[in-house]
C-alpha positions in Angstrom: -4.5 16.1 -79.2 -6.2 14.6 -76.1 -8.2 17.2 -74.3 -9.1 15.3 -71.1 -7.3 12.9 -68.8 -9.5 10.0 -70.1 -8.6 10.8 -73.7 -4.9 11.0 -72.9 -5.2 7.6 -71.0 -7.0 6.0 -74.0 -4.4 7.3 -76.4 -1.5 6.0 -74.3 -3.2 2.7 -73.9 -3.8 2.4 -77.6 -0.2 3.4 -78.3 1.1 0.9 -75.8 -1.0 -1.9 -77.3 0.1 -1.0 -80.8 3.8 -1.2 -79.7 3.2 -4.6 -78.3 1.2 -6.0 -81.2 3.1 -4.7 -84.2 6.6 -6.1 -84.8 8.5 -3.1 -86.3 11.6 -3.0 -88.3 14.1 -0.2 -88.7 14.2 1.7 -91.9 11.3 3.5 -93.6 12.0 1.6 -96.9 10.9 -1.7 -95.2 8.2 -0.2 -93.1 4.5 -1.0 -93.6 2.0 1.9 -93.7 0.8 1.0 -90.1 4.4 1.0 -88.9 5.0 4.5 -90.4 1.8 5.7 -88.8 2.9 4.4 -85.4 6.3 6.1 -85.7 4.5 9.3 -86.8 2.2 9.1 -83.8 5.2 8.5 -81.4 7.1 11.4 -83.0 4.1 13.8 -82.8 3.4 12.9 -79.2 7.0 13.3 -78.3 7.0 16.8 -79.9 4.0 17.8 -77.8 5.8 16.4 -74.6 9.0 18.3 -75.4 7.0 21.6 -76.0 5.2 20.9 -72.7 8.5 20.8 -70.9 9.6 24.0 -72.7 6.4 25.7 -71.7 6.9 24.8 -68.1 10.2 26.7 -68.3 8.5 29.7 -70.1 10.3 29.0 -73.3 9.0 29.3 -76.9 7.7 26.1 -78.5 9.9 24.3 -81.0 8.4 24.4 -84.5 8.8 20.9 -86.1 10.1 21.0 -89.6 9.8 18.0 -92.1 13.3 18.5 -93.5 14.8 18.3 -90.1 12.6 15.3 -89.2 14.1 13.5 -92.2 17.6 14.1 -91.0 16.8 13.0 -87.4 14.9 9.9 -88.7 17.7 8.9 -91.0 20.2 9.1 -88.1 17.9 6.9 -85.9 17.5 4.4 -88.7 21.2 4.3 -89.3 21.9 3.7 -85.6 19.2 1.0 -85.4 20.5 -0.7 -88.5 24.1 -0.7 -87.4 23.5 -1.0 -83.6 25.3 2.0 -82.3 24.3 5.1 -80.2 26.3 8.2 -80.9 26.0 11.8 -82.2 28.8 11.0 -84.6 28.3 8.2 -87.2 31.0 5.6 -87.7 32.1 7.6 -90.8 32.6 10.7 -88.5 29.5 12.7 -89.6 28.1 14.9 -86.8 24.7 16.5 -86.6 25.8 19.7 -88.5 27.4 17.5 -91.2 24.1 15.6 -91.6 22.0 18.7 -91.7 24.2 20.3 -94.3 24.3 17.0 -96.3 20.5 17.0 -96.4 20.5 20.6 -97.7 19.3 22.2 -94.5 20.9 25.7 -94.2 20.3 29.1 -92.7 20.5 27.9 -89.1 22.9 29.6 -86.6 23.0 27.0 -83.9 22.4 23.3 -83.8 22.4 20.5 -81.2 21.2 16.9 -80.9 19.8 14.5 -78.3 19.8 10.8 -78.9 18.8 7.8 -76.9 17.6 4.3 -76.5 14.6 3.5 -74.3 14.0 0.1 -72.8 10.5 0.4 -71.3 6.9 0.1 -72.7 6.5 3.9 -72.8 9.5 4.9 -74.8 8.6 8.6 -75.1 8.3 9.2 -71.3 11.4 7.2 -70.6 13.5 9.1 -73.1 12.2 12.5 -72.0 12.7 11.8 -68.4 16.2 10.5 -69.1 17.1 13.6 -71.0 15.7 15.8 -68.2 18.0 14.0 -65.7 21.1 14.5 -67.9 22.7 18.0 -67.7 23.8 18.0 -71.3 20.5 16.7 -72.7 18.4 19.0 -70.5 20.5 22.0 -71.7 19.5 21.3 -75.2 15.8 20.9 -74.2 15.8 24.1 -72.3 18.0 26.2 -74.6 16.2 29.5 -75.2 17.7 30.2 -78.7 16.3 27.0 -80.3 13.1 27.6 -82.2 12.9 24.6 -84.6 13.3 20.8 -84.2 13.2 17.5 -86.0 12.4 14.2 -84.4 13.1 10.7 -85.7 12.3 7.4 -84.2 13.3 4.0 -85.6 13.2 0.5 -84.3 15.9 -2.1 -84.8 15.2 -5.7 -85.8 15.6 -6.7 -82.1 12.8 -4.3 -81.1 15.1 -1.6 -79.7 13.9 2.0 -80.3 16.4 4.7 -81.3 15.4 8.3 -80.8 17.1 11.4 -82.3 16.0 15.0 -81.8 17.7 17.8 -83.5 17.4 21.4 -82.3 18.2 24.4 -84.4 18.0 28.2 -84.4 16.6 29.8 -87.5 16.4 33.5 -88.1 13.0 34.9 -86.9 
């Protein structure tokens, strides 16, 4: 995690250059190790940014769980592969259906944000867009949520697809 403004600027510059230099494809099955690392870096940075927003509202941080990441990533990959943006798949599966289908259980509340950025800094664009949308902001700021999963994929045309799941697990 960057500890100074210079480190943060260097990280963002490196990330921006990586986005420009590496042609990425949707789907982890086709992704190169460098592509997977880039997605992992974007997801980790996005998680930090989301928790920064939550901290500014005096809310608990969201714990990122790998099993929820897999569900979010699979949904982003599906949207990227089939060129759609929705909380419900063309087959009618919603976020709770996808969580249960992946064996995630024990949660009492679930929600999802999804989006497609179009600018060179996709994390900032998505987060700002969600903060300016009442429904998305409600999910970001919901006090009961204590865990999350983040998935980012990139379509063959270069479009990023973001999915963030929010859940409440017993404490």
